[in-house]
C-alpha positions as CSV (number, residue, x, y, z in Angstrom):
1,M,-51.2,-56.6,43.6
2,T,-54.3,-55.0,45.3
3,R,-55.2,-55.7,48.9
4,W,-56.6,-59.1,48.3
5,N,-59.1,-60.8,50.6
6,T,-61.6,-63.7,50.6
7,S,-64.2,-61.6,48.7
8,H,-61.9,-61.8,45.7
9,I,-62.0,-65.6,45.5
10,P,-63.7,-66.5,42.2
11,D,-66.6,-68.9,42.1
12,Q,-65.3,-72.4,42.7
13,T,-68.4,-74.3,41.7
14,G,-67.6,-77.6,40.0
15,R,-64.0,-77.6,41.2
16,A,-62.4,-80.3,43.3
17,A,-59.9,-79.5,46.0
18,I,-57.8,-81.4,48.5
19,V,-56.4,-79.6,51.6
20,T,-53.9,-81.5,53.7
21,G,-54.0,-80.7,57.4
22,A,-57.5,-79.3,57.2
23,N,-58.6,-80.1,60.7
24,S,-57.4,-76.8,62.2
25,G,-55.6,-73.5,61.7
26,L,-54.6,-72.5,58.2
27,G,-55.8,-75.7,56.5
28,Y,-59.3,-75.5,58.1
29,V,-59.7,-71.9,57.0
30,T,-58.5,-72.7,53.5
31,A,-60.9,-75.6,53.2
32,R,-63.8,-73.6,54.6
33,E,-63.4,-70.7,52.2
34,L,-63.0,-72.9,49.2
35,A,-66.2,-74.7,50.2
36,R,-67.9,-71.4,50.8
37,R,-67.2,-70.5,47.2
38,G,-68.6,-73.8,45.9
39,A,-65.6,-76.1,45.6
40,R,-66.0,-79.8,46.6
41,V,-63.3,-80.2,49.3
42,V,-61.5,-83.1,50.9
43,L,-60.2,-82.5,54.4
44,A,-57.2,-84.7,54.4
45,C,-56.1,-85.2,58.0
46,R,-54.1,-87.7,60.1
47,S,-56.5,-87.9,63.0
48,A,-60.0,-89.3,62.3
49,E,-61.3,-87.7,65.4
50,R,-60.1,-84.3,64.6
51,G,-60.9,-84.6,60.9
52,T,-64.5,-85.6,61.5
53,A,-64.9,-82.8,64.1
54,A,-63.5,-80.3,61.6
55,L,-65.9,-81.5,58.9
56,A,-68.9,-81.1,61.3
57,R,-67.7,-77.6,62.1
58,L,-67.3,-76.7,58.5
59,R,-70.7,-78.0,57.6
60,A,-72.2,-75.9,60.4
61,E,-70.4,-72.8,59.2
62,V,-71.1,-73.4,55.5
63,P,-74.4,-75.4,55.3
64,T,-74.1,-75.6,51.5
65,A,-70.6,-77.1,51.7
66,E,-69.7,-80.2,49.6
67,A,-67.0,-81.6,51.8
68,E,-65.7,-84.8,53.3
69,F,-63.0,-86.1,55.6
70,R,-60.4,-88.6,54.4
71,A,-57.5,-90.1,56.4
72,L,-54.0,-89.1,55.3
73,D,-50.8,-89.4,57.4
74,L,-48.0,-87.7,55.5
75,A,-45.5,-89.3,57.8
76,D,-46.4,-92.8,56.4
77,L,-45.9,-93.3,52.7
78,A,-48.3,-96.3,52.8
79,S,-51.0,-93.9,54.0
80,V,-50.2,-91.5,51.2
81,R,-50.6,-94.2,48.6
82,Q,-53.8,-95.5,50.1
83,F,-55.2,-91.9,50.2
84,A,-54.3,-91.2,46.5
85,E,-55.7,-94.6,45.3
86,G,-59.0,-94.0,47.1
87,L,-59.9,-90.7,45.5
88,T,-61.5,-92.0,42.3
89,D,-65.0,-91.9,43.9
90,F,-64.5,-88.3,44.9
91,C,-63.0,-86.5,41.9
92,G,-62.7,-89.2,39.2
93,D,-59.9,-88.4,36.8
94,R,-59.7,-84.6,37.6
95,L,-58.3,-82.5,40.4
96,D,-58.4,-78.7,40.3
97,L,-56.6,-77.8,43.5
98,L,-54.0,-79.6,45.7
99,I,-53.2,-77.6,48.8
100,N,-50.1,-79.0,50.4
101,N,-50.7,-77.4,53.8
102,A,-50.0,-79.9,56.6
103,G,-46.8,-79.7,58.5
104,V,-45.0,-80.1,61.8
105,M,-42.6,-77.5,63.4
106,A,-39.6,-77.7,65.6
107,L,-40.2,-81.2,67.0
108,P,-37.8,-83.1,69.1
109,Y,-35.9,-85.6,67.0
110,R,-38.1,-88.5,65.8
111,T,-38.7,-90.3,62.5
112,T,-41.6,-91.2,60.2
113,A,-43.0,-94.6,59.6
114,D,-40.4,-95.0,56.8
115,G,-37.4,-93.8,58.8
116,F,-37.1,-90.2,57.6
117,E,-36.5,-87.3,60.0
118,M,-40.0,-86.2,60.9
119,Q,-40.0,-82.6,59.7
120,F,-38.3,-83.4,56.4
121,G,-40.4,-86.5,56.0
122,T,-43.7,-84.9,56.7
123,N,-43.3,-81.4,55.3
124,H,-41.5,-82.3,52.1
125,L,-41.4,-86.0,51.3
126,G,-45.0,-86.7,52.2
127,H,-46.2,-83.9,50.0
128,F,-43.7,-84.7,47.2
129,A,-45.1,-88.3,47.1
130,L,-48.8,-87.1,47.3
131,T,-48.3,-84.6,44.5
132,G,-46.6,-87.2,42.3
133,L,-49.3,-89.8,42.8
134,L,-52.1,-87.2,42.1
135,L,-50.2,-85.7,39.1
136,P,-52.2,-87.5,36.4
137,K,-55.5,-86.0,37.8
138,L,-53.9,-82.5,37.9
139,L,-52.5,-82.8,34.3
140,A,-55.9,-83.8,33.1
141,T,-57.7,-80.8,34.6
142,P,-57.6,-77.4,32.9
143,G,-56.6,-74.7,35.3
144,A,-55.3,-77.0,38.0
145,R,-52.9,-75.7,40.7
146,V,-50.6,-77.1,43.3
147,V,-50.0,-74.8,46.2
148,T,-47.4,-75.8,48.8
149,V,-47.3,-74.0,52.1
150,S,-43.7,-73.0,53.1
151,S,-42.7,-70.5,55.8
152,M,-40.7,-67.3,56.2
153,L,-38.5,-69.4,58.4
154,H,-37.1,-71.1,55.4
155,V,-34.4,-68.4,55.7
156,L,-33.0,-70.4,58.6
157,S,-31.2,-72.9,56.4
158,D,-30.8,-74.3,52.9
159,V,-31.3,-78.0,52.5
160,R,-28.4,-80.3,53.3
161,L,-28.2,-82.7,50.4
162,D,-25.5,-84.7,52.2
163,D,-27.6,-85.0,55.3
164,L,-31.3,-84.8,54.3
165,N,-32.4,-86.8,57.4
166,S,-30.3,-84.8,59.9
167,E,-28.4,-88.0,60.8
168,T,-25.1,-86.1,61.4
169,S,-26.6,-83.5,63.7
170,Y,-30.0,-82.3,64.6
171,H,-31.3,-78.9,65.6
172,R,-35.1,-78.6,65.6
173,W,-35.3,-75.1,64.1
174,L,-32.6,-75.7,61.4
175,A,-34.4,-78.9,60.5
176,Y,-37.7,-77.0,60.2
177,G,-36.0,-74.3,58.0
178,R,-34.5,-77.0,55.8
179,S,-37.9,-78.6,55.3
180,K,-39.5,-75.3,54.4
181,S,-36.6,-74.5,51.9
182,A,-37.3,-78.0,50.5
183,N,-40.9,-76.9,49.9
184,L,-39.8,-73.9,47.9
185,L,-37.2,-75.9,45.9
186,F,-39.9,-78.5,45.2
187,T,-42.2,-75.8,43.9
188,H,-39.4,-74.3,41.8
189,E,-38.5,-77.6,40.1
190,L,-42.1,-78.7,39.7
191,A,-42.9,-75.4,37.9
192,R,-39.9,-75.9,35.7
193,R,-40.8,-79.5,34.8
194,L,-44.4,-78.5,34.1
195,A,-43.2,-75.8,31.7
196,V,-40.9,-78.3,29.9
197,A,-43.9,-80.6,29.6
198,D,-45.9,-77.7,28.1
199,S,-48.5,-78.1,30.9
200,R,-50.6,-75.3,32.1
201,V,-50.8,-76.6,35.7
202,V,-49.5,-73.9,38.0
203,A,-47.2,-74.8,40.9
204,A,-47.0,-72.0,43.4
205,A,-46.1,-71.6,47.1
206,A,-47.4,-69.5,50.0
207,H,-46.6,-68.7,53.6
208,P,-48.8,-67.4,56.5
209,G,-46.4,-64.9,58.0
210,Y,-46.8,-65.2,61.8
211,A,-50.2,-66.8,62.3
212,H,-51.7,-68.0,65.5
213,T,-52.2,-71.8,65.1
214,N,-51.4,-74.9,67.2
215,L,-48.3,-75.5,65.1
216,Q,-46.0,-73.4,67.3
217,T,-46.8,-75.2,70.5
218,A,-46.8,-78.8,69.4
219,G,-43.1,-79.4,69.8
220,V,-42.8,-77.8,73.3
221,R,-45.9,-79.7,74.5
222,M,-44.3,-83.0,73.4
223,E,-41.4,-82.3,75.9
224,D,-43.6,-80.7,78.5
225,R,-41.6,-77.5,78.3
226,Q,-44.2,-75.4,80.1
227,G,-42.2,-72.2,80.2
228,A,-41.4,-72.3,76.5
229,E,-45.1,-73.0,75.8
230,R,-46.1,-69.9,77.8
231,V,-43.7,-67.8,75.8
232,V,-45.0,-69.1,72.5
233,E,-48.6,-68.5,73.5
234,L,-47.8,-65.0,74.6
235,G,-46.2,-64.3,71.2
236,N,-49.3,-65.8,69.5
237,R,-51.5,-63.4,71.4
238,L,-49.5,-60.2,71.0
239,I,-47.9,-60.5,67.6
240,A,-49.5,-63.2,65.5
241,Q,-52.4,-62.7,63.1
242,P,-55.4,-65.1,63.3
243,A,-55.5,-68.2,61.1
244,E,-58.0,-66.3,58.9
245,G,-55.3,-63.8,58.0
246,G,-52.6,-66.5,57.7
247,A,-54.6,-68.5,55.2
248,L,-55.0,-65.6,52.8
249,G,-51.7,-66.2,51.0
250,T,-52.7,-69.8,50.3
251,L,-56.1,-68.9,49.1
252,C,-54.7,-66.2,46.9
253,A,-52.1,-68.5,45.4
254,A,-54.8,-71.1,44.8
255,T,-57.5,-68.9,43.2
256,A,-56.3,-65.5,42.1
257,P,-56.4,-65.2,38.3
258,H,-53.2,-65.2,36.4
259,M,-51.1,-66.5,39.2
260,R,-47.5,-67.0,37.9
261,P,-45.8,-70.4,38.2
262,D,-43.3,-70.5,41.0
263,A,-44.8,-67.5,42.8
264,F,-44.3,-67.2,46.5
265,I,-47.2,-65.4,48.2
266,G,-47.4,-64.2,51.8
267,P,-48.3,-61.2,54.0
268,R,-47.4,-57.8,52.6
269,N,-45.1,-56.9,55.5
270,G,-43.8,-60.4,56.1
271,L,-45.6,-61.1,59.3
272,R,-49.2,-60.1,58.7
273,G,-51.5,-58.3,56.3
274,A,-52.9,-58.7,52.8
275,P,-51.1,-61.2,50.5
276,A,-48.4,-60.1,48.1
277,R,-45.3,-61.5,46.4
278,S,-43.0,-62.6,49.2
279,F,-39.2,-62.6,49.7
280,H,-37.5,-65.9,49.2
281,A,-33.9,-66.8,50.0
282,P,-31.7,-67.1,46.9
283,W,-30.9,-70.7,47.5
284,T,-34.6,-71.6,46.9
285,R,-34.2,-70.8,43.2
286,N,-31.0,-72.8,42.7
287,G,-31.8,-75.1,39.8
288,V,-29.0,-77.5,40.5
289,T,-30.0,-78.0,44.1
290,A,-33.7,-78.3,43.2
291,E,-32.9,-81.0,40.6
292,R,-30.7,-82.9,43.0
293,L,-33.4,-82.7,45.8
294,W,-36.0,-83.9,43.3
295,T,-33.9,-86.9,42.3
296,A,-33.2,-87.8,46.0
297,S,-36.9,-87.4,46.8
298,E,-37.9,-89.8,44.0
299,E,-35.4,-92.3,45.4
300,L,-36.5,-91.9,49.0
301,T,-40.3,-92.1,48.3
302,G,-40.3,-94.5,45.3
303,V,-42.6,-92.0,43.5
304,R,-41.6,-91.0,40.0
305,Y,-43.4,-88.2,38.2
306,D,-45.0,-88.9,34.8
307,F,-45.7,-85.6,33.0
308,A,-47.5,-87.2,30.1
309,V,-51.1,-85.9,29.9
310,P,-53.5,-88.9,30.5
311,G,-55.4,-89.8,27.3
312,A,-53.4,-87.4,25.1
């Protein structure tokens, strides 16, 4: 793969895209660059205040942008359903790009509105439900893609199928790693099921390497751990690449021609740099685990995937 950058993004005119967590960081850059290339973009964000501010910023940076904010709280399945049901006026029966970007990292233990451990519930289950609810639009759209943002820190842990909600024990970083492994297992199983259904929708994954965003400091700020926050901020300044660099993997997976299903795209050297095919832990390609996680996710969210092409 050549050293890919935003100049390689093909024309996106006429395409409809949804980017979760688009109010800042990787999500904002992803939404902005898609809009810059002509896509109609929904900034799907939990906070109305931050979402509308991000939309104003995007329109200032890209005056020709066709973009709008819509409320989406991935930690609340009722919000996920309301968001999906309200999209008809934006993209009708089609959806070209679904960017599952939003996430939380290394939080103190807490639960979602539906009682799931927050990292697993937000990072995996919320996006699993959203993708399933939007699947008919994706299936009806030639060239559609689903890109789910994982992390190189998925290597911290495989999923615990016997303790998905960390009820037996909780360690914030292990829980984060499990949620990011779940993202890759989801992509793997989604790609397999799309292939069985003879669908040309591409499911791929990406990661930002070490990118400077507000994700790293959210957990320590919740607990007022000022020393830890200073350490994180120092690492962000000295080591991390900017969000513009971190978003390249996502943008490449979403728009580069001939992207292979189940690809995992991230910085060339793991932490920073041009996007390339990335290392993934062996357990993220375990078909048995992927299928069992899928079944559990359907049961937990109440969302069943229908791979029949609408109107076929």
